[in-house]
DSSP file (Angstrom, degrees, kcal/mol; ACC not computed):
  #  RESIDUE AA STRUCTURE BP1 BP2  ACC     N-H-->O    O-->H-N    N-H-->O    O-->H-N    TCO  KAPPA ALPHA  PHI   PSI    X-CA   Y-CA   Z-CA
    1    1 A M              0   0    0      0, 0.0     2,-0.3     0, 0.0    59,-0.1   0.000 360.0 360.0 360.0 131.9  -63.8  -34.4   65.5
    2    2 A L        -     0   0    0      1,-0.1    61,-0.2    57,-0.1    40,-0.1  -0.545 360.0-156.8 -79.2 129.2  -63.9  -33.6   61.7
    3    3 A Y  S    S+     0   0    0     38,-0.4     2,-0.3    -2,-0.3    -1,-0.1   0.612  80.4  19.1 -80.0 -14.1  -60.6  -32.4   60.2
    4    4 A A  S    S-     0   0    0     67,-0.1     2,-0.3    37,-0.1    41,-0.1  -0.938  76.9-137.0-147.3 169.9  -62.3  -30.7   57.3
    5    5 A S     >  -     0   0    0     -2,-0.3     4,-2.0     1,-0.1     5,-0.1  -0.746  33.0 -98.9-126.3 170.8  -65.9  -29.4   56.7
    6    6 A V  H  > S+     0   0    0     -2,-0.3     4,-2.4     2,-0.2     5,-0.2   0.880 125.1  54.6 -62.8 -38.0  -68.4  -29.4   53.8
    7    7 A D  H  > S+     0   0    0      1,-0.2     4,-2.4     2,-0.2     5,-0.3   0.984 105.6  54.1 -62.5 -50.6  -67.4  -25.9   52.9
    8    8 A D  H  > S+     0   0    0      1,-0.2     4,-1.8     2,-0.2    -2,-0.2   0.874 109.2  49.2 -55.3 -41.0  -63.7  -27.1   52.7
    9    9 A M  H  X S+     0   0    0     -4,-2.0     4,-2.8     2,-0.2     5,-0.5   0.916 109.8  49.5 -62.1 -48.6  -64.8  -29.8   50.3
   10   10 A I  H  X S+     0   0    0     -4,-2.4     4,-1.7     1,-0.2    -2,-0.2   0.869 112.5  48.5 -53.0 -41.1  -66.7  -27.4   48.1
   11   11 A A  H  < S+     0   0    0     -4,-2.4    -2,-0.2    -5,-0.2    -1,-0.2   0.855 117.3  41.2 -73.6 -36.4  -63.6  -25.1   48.0
   12   12 A R  H  < S+     0   0    0     -4,-1.8    -2,-0.2    -5,-0.3    -1,-0.2   0.922 132.3  18.6 -76.8 -48.3  -61.3  -27.9   47.1
   13   13 A F  H  < S-     0   0    0     -4,-2.8     4,-0.4    -5,-0.2    -3,-0.2   0.578 109.4-105.7-109.2 -11.2  -63.4  -29.9   44.5
   14   14 A G     X  -     0   0    0     -4,-1.7     4,-2.1    -5,-0.5     5,-0.2   0.083  23.0 -94.8  97.9 146.9  -66.0  -27.5   43.4
   15   15 A Q  H  > S+     0   0    0      1,-0.2     4,-2.8     2,-0.2     5,-0.2   0.914 121.2  50.7 -65.6 -41.8  -69.7  -27.1   44.2
   16   16 A A  H  > S+     0   0    0      1,-0.2     4,-1.9     2,-0.2    -1,-0.2   0.904 112.3  47.1 -65.3 -39.3  -70.9  -29.0   41.1
   17   17 A E  H  > S+     0   0    0     -4,-0.4     4,-2.8     2,-0.2    -1,-0.2   0.926 112.4  49.8 -68.3 -44.0  -68.6  -32.0   41.8
   18   18 A I  H  X S+     0   0    0     -4,-2.1     4,-2.3     1,-0.2    15,-0.3   0.893 109.7  51.6 -64.5 -40.0  -69.7  -32.0   45.6
   19   19 A I  H  X S+     0   0    0     -4,-2.8     4,-1.3     2,-0.2    -1,-0.2   0.927 111.7  48.6 -59.9 -42.2  -73.4  -32.0   44.6
   20   20 A R  H  < S+     0   0    0     -4,-1.9     3,-0.4    -5,-0.2    -2,-0.2   0.948 115.2  41.6 -61.5 -46.9  -72.8  -34.9   42.3
   21   21 A L  H  < S+     0   0    0     -4,-2.8    -1,-0.2     1,-0.2    -2,-0.2   0.849 117.5  45.8 -72.0 -28.8  -71.0  -36.9   44.8
   22   22 A S  H  < S+     0   0    0     -4,-2.3     2,-0.4    -5,-0.2    -1,-0.2   0.617  92.6  94.0 -97.2  -7.5  -73.2  -36.2   47.7
   23   23 A T  S  < S-     0   0    0     -4,-1.3     3,-0.1    -3,-0.4     6,-0.1  -0.657  80.7-115.7 -82.2 132.1  -76.5  -36.8   45.7
   24   24 A A    >   -     0   0    0     -2,-0.4     3,-2.4     1,-0.1    -1,-0.1  -0.314  43.6 -85.0 -70.0 148.7  -78.1  -40.3   45.9
   25   25 A D  T 3  S+     0   0    0      1,-0.3    -1,-0.1     3,-0.0     3,-0.1  -0.164 115.7  14.7 -43.7 126.9  -78.3  -42.3   42.7
   26   26 A G  T 3  S+     0   0    0      1,-0.3    -1,-0.3    -3,-0.1     2,-0.2   0.258  99.9 117.7  90.0 -21.7  -81.5  -41.4   40.7
   27   27 A A  S <  S-     0   0    0     -3,-2.4    -1,-0.3     1,-0.1     2,-0.3  -0.522  75.2 -98.1 -84.0 153.1  -82.2  -38.2   42.8
   28   28 A E        -     0   0    0     -2,-0.2     2,-1.3    -3,-0.1     3,-0.3  -0.498  31.0-130.5 -72.0 132.9  -82.2  -34.7   41.2
   29   29 A M        +     0   0    0     -2,-0.3     3,-0.1     1,-0.2    -1,-0.1  -0.673  60.3 128.1 -87.8  94.9  -78.9  -32.8   41.7
   30   30 A V        +     0   0    0     -2,-1.3     2,-0.3     1,-0.3    -1,-0.2   0.580  68.3   5.9-124.4 -20.2  -80.0  -29.5   42.9
   31   31 A A  S    S-     0   0    0     -3,-0.3    -1,-0.3   -12,-0.2     2,-0.2  -0.992  81.9 -82.4-159.9 154.8  -78.0  -28.9   46.2
   32   32 A V        -     0   0    0     -2,-0.3   -13,-0.1    -3,-0.1   -12,-0.0  -0.523  36.3-146.6 -60.7 129.0  -75.2  -30.2   48.3
   33   33 A V     >  -     0   0    0    -15,-0.3     4,-0.8    -2,-0.2    -1,-0.0  -0.912   9.9-164.5-104.3 114.5  -76.4  -32.9   50.5
   34   34 A P  H  >  +     0   0    0      0, 0.0     4,-3.1     0, 0.0     5,-0.3   0.826  69.2  74.9 -82.8 -23.3  -74.3  -32.5   53.6
   35   35 A D  H  > S+     0   0    0      1,-0.2     4,-2.2     2,-0.2     5,-0.2   0.923 100.5  40.6 -50.8 -54.5  -75.0  -36.0   55.4
   36   36 A P  H  > S+     0   0    0      0, 0.0     4,-2.1     0, 0.0    -1,-0.2   0.845 115.1  52.4 -72.0 -27.2  -73.0  -38.2   53.2
   37   37 A I  H  X S+     0   0    0     -4,-0.8     4,-2.5     2,-0.2    -2,-0.2   0.954 111.9  47.0 -67.9 -47.6  -70.1  -35.6   53.1
   38   38 A V  H  X S+     0   0    0     -4,-3.1     4,-2.2     1,-0.2    -1,-0.2   0.878 112.4  49.7 -58.0 -39.7  -70.1  -35.4   57.0
   39   39 A R  H  X S+     0   0    0     -4,-2.2     4,-1.9    -5,-0.3    -1,-0.2   0.879 112.7  46.5 -69.0 -35.7  -70.1  -39.1   57.2
   40   40 A A  H  X S+     0   0    0     -4,-2.1     4,-2.2     2,-0.2    -2,-0.2   0.862 113.3  48.7 -66.8 -40.2  -67.2  -39.4   54.7
   41   41 A L  H  X S+     0   0    0     -4,-2.5     4,-2.9     2,-0.2   -38,-0.4   0.860 110.6  52.7 -68.9 -37.4  -65.2  -36.6   56.5
   42   42 A G  H  X S+     0   0    0     -4,-2.2     4,-1.9     2,-0.2    -2,-0.2   0.874 111.0  45.5 -59.4 -46.1  -65.9  -38.4   59.9
   43   43 A E  H  X S+     0   0    0     -4,-1.9     4,-2.3     2,-0.2    -2,-0.2   0.949 113.0  50.6 -67.7 -46.4  -64.6  -41.7   58.6
   44   44 A S  H  X S+     0   0    0     -4,-2.2     4,-2.6     1,-0.2    -2,-0.2   0.934 112.0  47.8 -54.7 -50.9  -61.5  -40.0   57.1
   45   45 A S  H  X S+     0   0    0     -4,-2.9     4,-2.3     1,-0.2    -1,-0.2   0.882 110.0  50.2 -54.0 -38.2  -60.8  -38.3   60.3
   46   46 A A  H  X S+     0   0    0     -4,-1.9     4,-1.0     2,-0.2    -1,-0.2   0.898 112.9  49.4 -70.7 -37.9  -61.1  -41.4   62.4
   47   47 A L  H >X S+     0   0    0     -4,-2.3     4,-1.0     1,-0.2     3,-0.8   0.948 109.3  50.7 -67.1 -43.5  -58.7  -43.2   59.9
   48   48 A I  H >X S+     0   0    0     -4,-2.6     4,-2.0     1,-0.3     3,-0.5   0.848 106.1  56.0 -67.6 -36.0  -56.2  -40.4   60.1
   49   49 A D  H 3X S+     0   0    0     -4,-2.3     4,-2.0     1,-0.2    -1,-0.3   0.768  96.5  63.4 -54.2 -27.0  -56.3  -40.5   63.9
   50   50 A T  H << S+     0   0    0     -4,-1.0    -1,-0.2    -3,-0.8    -2,-0.2   0.852 112.3  38.2 -71.0 -27.7  -55.3  -44.2   63.8
   51   51 A Y  H X< S+     0   0    0     -4,-1.0     3,-0.9    -3,-0.5    -2,-0.2   0.897 118.7  46.8 -83.4 -41.7  -52.0  -43.0   62.2
   52   52 A L  H >X S+     0   0    0     -4,-2.0     4,-2.5     1,-0.2     3,-2.2   0.802  92.6  77.2 -71.4 -33.2  -51.5  -39.8   64.3
   53   53 A R  T 3< S+     0   0    0     -4,-2.0    72,-0.7     1,-0.3    -1,-0.2   0.576  82.8  66.8 -68.7 -12.0  -52.2  -41.4   67.7
   54   54 A R  T <4 S+     0   0    0     -3,-0.9    -1,-0.3    -4,-0.1    -2,-0.1   0.756 123.9  13.3 -72.3 -20.8  -48.6  -43.0   67.8
   55   55 A R  T <4 S+     0   0    0     -3,-2.2    62,-2.6     1,-0.2     2,-0.3   0.657 124.2  47.2-128.6 -28.4  -47.2  -39.5   68.0
   56   56 A Y  B  < S-A  116   0A   0     -4,-2.5     2,-0.3    60,-0.3    -1,-0.2  -0.912  78.8-103.5-127.2 155.0  -49.9  -37.0   68.8
   57   57 A R        -     0   0    0     58,-0.5     4,-0.2    -2,-0.3    67,-0.1  -0.580  58.0-121.0 -70.9 128.9  -52.9  -36.4   71.1
   58   58 A V  S    S+     0   0    0     -2,-0.3     2,-0.1    65,-0.2     3,-0.0  -0.911  86.8  45.2-121.2 152.9  -55.8  -37.1   69.1
   59   59 A P  S    S-     0   0    0      0, 0.0    -1,-0.1     0, 0.0   -57,-0.1   0.493  91.8-127.2 -68.6 147.9  -58.3  -35.8   68.1
   60   60 A L        -     0   0    0      1,-0.1     3,-0.2   -59,-0.1    -2,-0.1  -0.355   5.9-142.5 -65.5 134.5  -56.3  -32.8   67.1
   61   61 A D  S    S+     0   0    0      1,-0.3     2,-0.4    -4,-0.2    -1,-0.1   0.934  94.0  15.7 -60.2 -45.4  -57.7  -29.6   68.6
   62   62 A V  S    S-     0   0    0     -3,-0.0    -1,-0.3     0, 0.0   -59,-0.1  -0.988  85.3-135.5-135.0 122.1  -56.8  -27.7   65.5
   63   63 A A        -     0   0    0     -2,-0.4     5,-0.0    -3,-0.2   -61,-0.0  -0.587  21.1-124.4 -85.4 126.5  -56.0  -29.7   62.4
   64   64 A P     >  -     0   0    0      0, 0.0     4,-2.1     0, 0.0     5,-0.2  -0.178  33.6-101.2 -56.0 163.9  -52.8  -28.4   60.4
   65   65 A H  H  > S+     0   0    0      1,-0.2     4,-3.0     2,-0.2     5,-0.2   0.962 123.6  55.6 -49.7 -51.1  -53.5  -27.5   56.6
   66   66 A E  H  > S+     0   0    0      1,-0.3     4,-2.3     2,-0.2    -1,-0.2   0.841 107.9  45.8 -56.8 -38.4  -51.9  -30.9   55.7
   67   67 A V  H  > S+     0   0    0      2,-0.2     4,-2.5    -3,-0.2    -1,-0.3   0.893 111.0  51.1 -62.2 -39.4  -54.2  -32.9   57.8
   68   68 A R  H  X S+     0   0    0     -4,-2.1     4,-2.7     2,-0.2     5,-0.2   0.963 113.5  48.6 -64.0 -47.7  -57.3  -31.0   56.6
   69   69 A R  H  X S+     0   0    0     -4,-3.0     4,-2.5     1,-0.2     5,-0.2   0.933 110.4  48.9 -54.5 -50.2  -56.1  -31.7   53.0
   70   70 A A  H  X S+     0   0    0     -4,-2.3     4,-2.5    -5,-0.2    -1,-0.2   0.944 110.9  52.1 -54.5 -46.0  -55.5  -35.4   53.7
   71   71 A C  H  X S+     0   0    0     -4,-2.5     4,-2.9     1,-0.3     5,-0.2   0.904 110.9  47.2 -64.3 -46.1  -59.0  -35.6   55.2
   72   72 A Q  H  X S+     0   0    0     -4,-2.7     4,-2.1     1,-0.2    -1,-0.3   0.862 111.6  49.6 -65.4 -38.7  -60.6  -34.0   52.1
   73   73 A I  H  X S+     0   0    0     -4,-2.5     4,-2.1    -5,-0.2    -2,-0.2   0.924 112.2  47.0 -71.0 -42.4  -58.8  -36.2   49.8
   74   74 A M  H  X S+     0   0    0     -4,-2.5     4,-2.4    -5,-0.2    -2,-0.2   0.947 113.8  48.5 -57.8 -50.3  -59.8  -39.4   51.7
   75   75 A A  H  X S+     0   0    0     -4,-2.9     4,-2.8     1,-0.2    -2,-0.2   0.883 109.2  53.5 -58.7 -42.6  -63.4  -38.2   52.0
   76   76 A Y  H  X S+     0   0    0     -4,-2.1     4,-1.5    -5,-0.2    -1,-0.2   0.942 110.0  47.8 -58.7 -49.0  -63.5  -37.5   48.1
   77   77 A Y  H  < S+     0   0    0     -4,-2.1     3,-0.4     1,-0.2     4,-0.3   0.942 112.9  47.7 -59.5 -47.5  -62.3  -40.9   47.4
   78   78 A D  H >< S+     0   0    0     -4,-2.4     3,-1.2     1,-0.2    -2,-0.2   0.916 112.7  49.5 -59.9 -41.6  -64.9  -42.5   49.7
   79   79 A L  H 3< S+     0   0    0     -4,-2.8    -1,-0.2     1,-0.3    -2,-0.2   0.775 108.3  53.4 -67.6 -25.7  -67.6  -40.3   48.2
   80   80 A S  T 3< S+     0   0    0     -4,-1.5     2,-0.3    -3,-0.4    -1,-0.3   0.321 100.7  80.1 -89.5  -0.9  -66.5  -41.3   44.7
   81   81 A S  S <  S+     0   0    0     -3,-1.2     5,-0.2    -4,-0.3     3,-0.1  -0.820  73.2  26.3-113.3 155.0  -66.8  -45.1   45.5
   82   82 A G  B >  S+B   85   0B   0      3,-0.6     3,-2.4    -2,-0.3     0, 0.0   0.006  90.8  39.5  85.9 170.9  -69.7  -47.4   45.7
   83   83 A A  T 3  S-     0   0    0      1,-0.3    -1,-0.2   -58,-0.0     0, 0.0  -0.322 132.8 -27.7  47.3-125.1  -73.2  -47.7   44.2
   84   84 A Q  T 3  S+     0   0    0     -3,-0.1     2,-0.4     2,-0.0    -1,-0.3   0.041 116.1 102.6-106.0  30.0  -72.7  -46.6   40.7
   85   85 A K  B <   -B   82   0B   0     -3,-2.4    -3,-0.6   -64,-0.0    -5,-0.1  -0.866  46.8-169.5-108.5 141.6  -69.7  -44.3   41.2
   86   86 A Q        -     0   0    0     -2,-0.4    -5,-0.2    -5,-0.2     2,-0.0  -0.996  24.4-122.7-128.1 130.1  -66.2  -45.2   40.5
   87   87 A P        -     0   0    0      0, 0.0   -10,-0.1     0, 0.0    -5,-0.0  -0.419  32.4-110.3 -75.0 152.7  -63.2  -43.0   41.7
   88   88 A S     >  -     0   0    0      1,-0.1     4,-2.0    -2,-0.0     5,-0.2  -0.159  26.4-108.4 -70.5 166.0  -60.9  -41.6   39.0
   89   89 A A  H  > S+     0   0    0      1,-0.2     4,-2.6     2,-0.2     5,-0.2   0.902 123.2  54.1 -67.2 -31.2  -57.4  -42.9   38.7
   90   90 A Q  H  > S+     0   0    0      1,-0.2     4,-2.7     2,-0.2     5,-0.2   0.941 106.4  50.7 -67.8 -41.8  -56.2  -39.6   40.0
   91   91 A A  H  > S+     0   0    0      1,-0.2     4,-1.5     2,-0.2    -1,-0.2   0.914 111.6  48.7 -60.7 -35.9  -58.5  -39.9   43.2
   92   92 A A  H  X S+     0   0    0     -4,-2.0     4,-1.9     1,-0.2    -1,-0.2   0.871 112.7  49.7 -75.0 -32.9  -57.1  -43.3   43.8
   93   93 A A  H  X S+     0   0    0     -4,-2.6     4,-1.7     1,-0.2    -1,-0.2   0.857 108.2  50.2 -60.1 -38.8  -53.6  -41.9   43.4
   94   94 A D  H  X S+     0   0    0     -4,-2.7     4,-1.9     2,-0.2    -2,-0.2   0.759 110.4  50.5 -74.7 -27.4  -54.1  -39.2   45.7
   95   95 A R  H  X S+     0   0    0     -4,-1.5     4,-2.5    -5,-0.2     5,-0.2   0.900 109.2  51.1 -65.6 -47.5  -55.5  -41.6   48.4
   96   96 A K  H  X S+     0   0    0     -4,-1.9     4,-2.4     2,-0.2     5,-0.2   0.935 110.4  50.0 -59.5 -45.6  -52.5  -43.9   48.0
   97   97 A E  H  X S+     0   0    0     -4,-1.7     4,-2.6     2,-0.2    -1,-0.2   0.954 113.0  47.0 -69.4 -48.4  -50.1  -40.8   48.4
   98   98 A V  H  X S+     0   0    0     -4,-1.9     4,-3.2     1,-0.2    -1,-0.2   0.942 109.8  50.8 -60.7 -45.1  -52.0  -39.7   51.6
   99   99 A L  H  X S+     0   0    0     -4,-2.5     4,-2.2     1,-0.2    -2,-0.2   0.881 112.8  49.0 -60.1 -42.2  -52.0  -43.2   53.1
  100  100 A G  H  X S+     0   0    0     -4,-2.4     4,-1.7    -5,-0.2    -1,-0.2   0.935 111.3  48.9 -63.7 -46.7  -48.1  -43.3   52.4
  101  101 A W  H  X S+     0   0    0     -4,-2.6     4,-2.0     1,-0.2    -2,-0.2   0.919 111.6  48.6 -63.7 -43.0  -47.7  -39.9   54.0
  102  102 A L  H  X S+     0   0    0     -4,-3.2     4,-2.4     1,-0.2    -1,-0.2   0.889 109.6  52.2 -66.5 -33.5  -49.7  -41.0   57.1
  103  103 A A  H  X S+     0   0    0     -4,-2.2     4,-1.7    -5,-0.2    -1,-0.2   0.851 108.0  52.1 -63.3 -31.2  -47.7  -44.2   57.4
  104  104 A E  H  X>S+     0   0    0     -4,-1.7     5,-1.5     2,-0.2     6,-1.2   0.869 108.2  52.2 -72.7 -35.1  -44.5  -42.0   57.3
  105  105 A I  H ><5S+     0   0    0     -4,-2.0     3,-0.9     4,-0.2    -2,-0.2   0.946 110.0  48.0 -60.9 -47.9  -46.1  -39.9   60.2
  106  106 A A  H 3<5S+     0   0    0     -4,-2.4    -2,-0.2     1,-0.3    -1,-0.2   0.875 113.1  49.3 -66.2 -31.7  -46.7  -43.0   62.3
  107  107 A A  H 3<5S-     0   0    0     -4,-1.7    -1,-0.3    -5,-0.2    -2,-0.2   0.583 112.8-120.8 -82.7  -7.3  -43.2  -44.2   61.6
  108  108 A G  T <<5S+     0   0    0     -3,-0.9    -3,-0.2    -4,-0.7    -4,-0.1   0.460  82.5 112.7  87.0   1.4  -41.8  -40.9   62.6
  109  109 A T  S   <S+     0   0    0     -5,-1.5     2,-0.4    -6,-0.2    -4,-0.2   0.657  82.5  43.1 -84.9  -7.4  -40.0  -40.0   59.3
  110  110 A V  S    S-     0   0    0     -6,-1.2     2,-0.3    -9,-0.1    -2,-0.3  -0.996  78.0-164.8-130.8 129.5  -42.4  -37.2   58.7
  111  111 A L        -     0   0    0     -2,-0.4     2,-0.3    -3,-0.1    -6,-0.1  -0.859  11.9-141.1-115.4 149.0  -43.4  -34.9   61.6
  112  112 A L        -     0   0    0     -2,-0.3     2,-2.4     2,-0.1     4,-0.0  -0.659  37.0-104.4 -96.8 154.8  -46.2  -32.4   61.9
  113  113 A D  S    S+     0   0    0     -2,-0.3     2,-0.3     2,-0.0    -1,-0.0  -0.338  86.1 113.0 -80.3  59.4  -45.6  -29.0   63.7
  114  114 A L  S    S-     0   0    0     -2,-2.4     2,-0.3   -50,-0.0    -2,-0.1  -0.908  79.3 -93.8-129.7 161.5  -47.5  -30.4   66.8
  115  115 A E        -     0   0    0     -2,-0.3   -58,-0.5   -58,-0.1     2,-0.3  -0.591  46.3-134.5 -70.1 128.1  -46.5  -31.2   70.3
  116  116 A E  B     -A   56   0A   0     -2,-0.3   -60,-0.3   -60,-0.1     2,-0.2  -0.613  13.1-121.8 -80.2 147.3  -45.7  -35.0   70.4
  117  117 A V        -     0   0    0    -62,-2.6     2,-0.3    -2,-0.3    -1,-0.1  -0.544  25.0-153.3 -82.2 153.9  -47.0  -37.2   73.1
  118  118 A T    >   -     0   0    0     -2,-0.2     3,-2.5     1,-0.0     6,-0.2  -0.849  32.8 -79.7-123.2 160.6  -44.7  -39.2   75.2
  119  119 A V  T 3  S+     0   0    0     -2,-0.3     3,-0.1     1,-0.3     6,-0.0  -0.397 120.2  35.4 -59.1 135.0  -44.9  -42.4   77.2
  120  120 A G  T 3  S+     0   0    0      1,-0.5     2,-0.3     4,-0.1    -1,-0.3   0.108  84.4 122.1 101.9 -17.7  -46.7  -41.6   80.5
  121  121 A D  S X  S-     0   0    0     -3,-2.5     3,-2.0     1,-0.1    -1,-0.5  -0.642  70.5-127.4 -74.8 136.6  -48.9  -39.0   78.9
  122  122 A E  T 3  S+     0   0    0     -2,-0.3    -1,-0.1     1,-0.3    -3,-0.0   0.655 106.6  52.4 -62.6 -14.7  -52.5  -40.2   79.5
  123  123 A S  T 3  S+     0   0    0     -5,-0.1    -1,-0.3     2,-0.1     2,-0.3   0.532  83.2 112.8 -97.8  -2.1  -53.4  -40.0   76.0
  124  124 A Y    <   -     0   0    0     -3,-2.0     2,-1.5    -6,-0.2    -4,-0.1  -0.497  69.5-130.8 -65.1 127.3  -50.6  -42.1   74.8
  125  125 A A        +     0   0    0    -72,-0.7     2,-0.1    -2,-0.3    -1,-0.1  -0.623  37.1 178.5 -77.7  84.1  -51.5  -45.5   73.4
  126  126 A A        -     0   0    0     -2,-1.5     2,-0.3     1,-0.1   -72,-0.0  -0.470  28.9-114.2 -88.0 155.2  -49.2  -47.7   75.3
  127  127 A T        -     0   0    0     -2,-0.1     2,-0.2     1,-0.1    -1,-0.1  -0.624  34.7-106.2 -93.0 157.2  -49.2  -51.4   74.9
  128  128 A S        -     0   0    0     -2,-0.3    -1,-0.1     1,-0.1     0, 0.0  -0.465  12.7-149.5 -84.7 144.7  -50.2  -53.6   77.8
  129  129 A S        +     0   0    0     -2,-0.2    -1,-0.1     2,-0.1     3,-0.1   0.509  59.6 119.3 -86.2  -2.3  -47.6  -55.6   79.9
  130  130 A R  S    S-     0   0    0      1,-0.1     2,-0.2     0, 0.0    -2,-0.0  -0.151  74.0 -93.5 -67.3 163.7  -50.1  -58.3   80.7
  131  131 A D        -     0   0    0      1,-0.1     2,-0.3     2,-0.0    -1,-0.1  -0.512  43.9-104.8 -71.8 137.5  -49.6  -61.9   79.7
  132  132 A T        +     0   0    0     -2,-0.2    -1,-0.1     1,-0.2     3,-0.0  -0.472  37.6 176.9 -65.7 128.7  -51.1  -63.0   76.5
  133  133 A I        +     0   0    0     -2,-0.3     2,-0.3     1,-0.0    -1,-0.2   0.820  63.7  64.2 -95.8 -54.0  -54.3  -65.1   77.0
  134  134 A F        -     0   0    0      4,-0.0     3,-0.1     3,-0.0    -1,-0.0  -0.573  59.5-175.0 -81.3 132.4  -55.4  -65.6   73.4
  135  135 A Q    >>  -     0   0    0     -2,-0.3     3,-1.1     1,-0.1     4,-1.1  -0.998  26.3-138.1-122.0 128.1  -53.1  -67.7   71.1
  136  136 A P  H 3> S+     0   0    0      0, 0.0     4,-2.1     0, 0.0     5,-0.1   0.847 104.0  56.3 -56.5 -34.2  -54.3  -67.8   67.4
  137  137 A T  H 3> S+     0   0    0      1,-0.2     4,-1.9     2,-0.2     5,-0.2   0.736  98.9  60.9 -72.4 -15.6  -53.3  -71.6   67.3
  138  138 A T  H <> S+     0   0    0     -3,-1.1     4,-2.0     2,-0.2    -1,-0.2   0.930 108.4  41.8 -71.8 -44.0  -55.6  -72.3   70.3
  139  139 A L  H  X S+     0   0    0     -4,-1.1     4,-2.1     2,-0.2     6,-0.2   0.951 116.7  49.6 -65.0 -47.6  -58.7  -71.1   68.3
  140  140 A A  H  <>S+     0   0    0     -4,-2.1     5,-4.5     1,-0.2    -1,-0.2   0.861 112.1  46.7 -55.5 -40.0  -57.5  -72.9   65.2
  141  141 A T  H ><5S+     0   0    0     -4,-1.9     3,-1.0     3,-0.2    -1,-0.2   0.868 109.2  55.0 -69.4 -41.6  -56.9  -76.1   67.0
  142  142 A T  H 3<5S+     0   0    0     -4,-2.0    -2,-0.2     1,-0.2    -1,-0.2   0.854 116.2  37.9 -59.8 -38.8  -60.2  -75.9   68.8
  143  143 A F  T 3<5S-     0   0    0     -4,-2.1    -1,-0.2    -5,-0.1    -2,-0.2   0.303 115.4-110.5 -99.0  11.8  -62.0  -75.6   65.4
  144  144 A G  T < 5 +     0   0    0     -3,-1.0    -3,-0.2     1,-0.2     2,-0.2   0.783  69.4 143.7  69.5  27.6  -59.8  -78.0   63.4
  145  145 A E      < -     0   0    0     -5,-4.5    -1,-0.2    -6,-0.2    -2,-0.0  -0.481  62.9-111.4 -95.1 171.6  -58.2  -75.4   61.3
  146  146 A S        -     0   0    0     -2,-0.2     3,-0.1     2,-0.1    -5,-0.1   0.620  48.0-112.6 -77.9 -16.0  -54.5  -75.3   60.2
  147  147 A G  S    S+     0   0    0      1,-0.4     2,-0.2   -11,-0.1    -7,-0.1   0.495  71.8 135.3  96.6   3.2  -53.4  -72.3   62.4
  148  148 A T        -     0   0    0     -8,-0.1     2,-0.8   -11,-0.1    -1,-0.4  -0.605  58.5-119.0 -85.8 150.2  -52.8  -69.9   59.6
  149  149 A S        -     0   0    0     -2,-0.2     3,-0.4    -3,-0.1    -1,-0.1  -0.819  53.3 -63.1 -99.3 103.4  -54.2  -66.5   60.0
  150  150 A G  S    S-     0   0    0     -2,-0.8    -1,-0.0     1,-0.2    -2,-0.0   0.063  79.0 -56.2  65.6-164.2  -56.8  -65.3   57.5
  151  151 A S        -     0   0    0      2,-0.0    -1,-0.2     3,-0.0     3,-0.1   0.472  63.5-114.9-100.6   0.4  -56.3  -64.9   53.8
  152  152 A G        +     0   0    0     -3,-0.4    -2,-0.1     1,-0.2     2,-0.0   0.649  67.7 145.5  81.8  13.2  -53.4  -62.4   54.0
  153  153 A G        -     0   0    0      1,-0.1    -1,-0.2     2,-0.0     2,-0.2  -0.297  51.1-103.9 -76.1 167.5  -55.7  -59.7   52.3
  154  154 A S        -     0   0    0     -3,-0.1    -1,-0.1     1,-0.1    -3,-0.0  -0.483  27.4-105.5 -88.9 160.7  -55.4  -56.1   53.3
  155  155 A F              0   0    0      1,-0.3    -1,-0.1    -2,-0.2    -2,-0.0   0.862 360.0 360.0 -55.0 -38.1  -57.8  -54.1   55.6
  156  156 A W              0   0    0      0, 0.0    -1,-0.3     0, 0.0    -3,-0.0   0.478 360.0 360.0 -88.5 360.0  -59.1  -52.3   52.5
């Protein structure tokens, strides 16, 4: 479920800006192209769900204003990145702020005005009590590696 719409993006950032961001490089900028906007909104909504699912049933039936805003900011950043586009410092700062806010929601220091899920609720993402089968050092030993995990870089 998308937490914001193409119309929300136009209302927040302006039609000219959304036309610019949604038009493929080299194409004539005449109208909003919905496909890349919907894709960015979908990816942003999915990312938001990864933070919210610790506390709330996702996808949200009705997204509060704050979640819609966060979705728009994340989608805007994504639309401004890549190819020959570079996000502004403000877009990067806004994205960083949203990610911090989402982390606070996941940690429980910020709460939304929504019903929280509890352990035992069928939508709650509980951890498994099964024994661990895979050990990182097992794979590393098999392939003759040192057993360290990755480069330590971030997901982004």
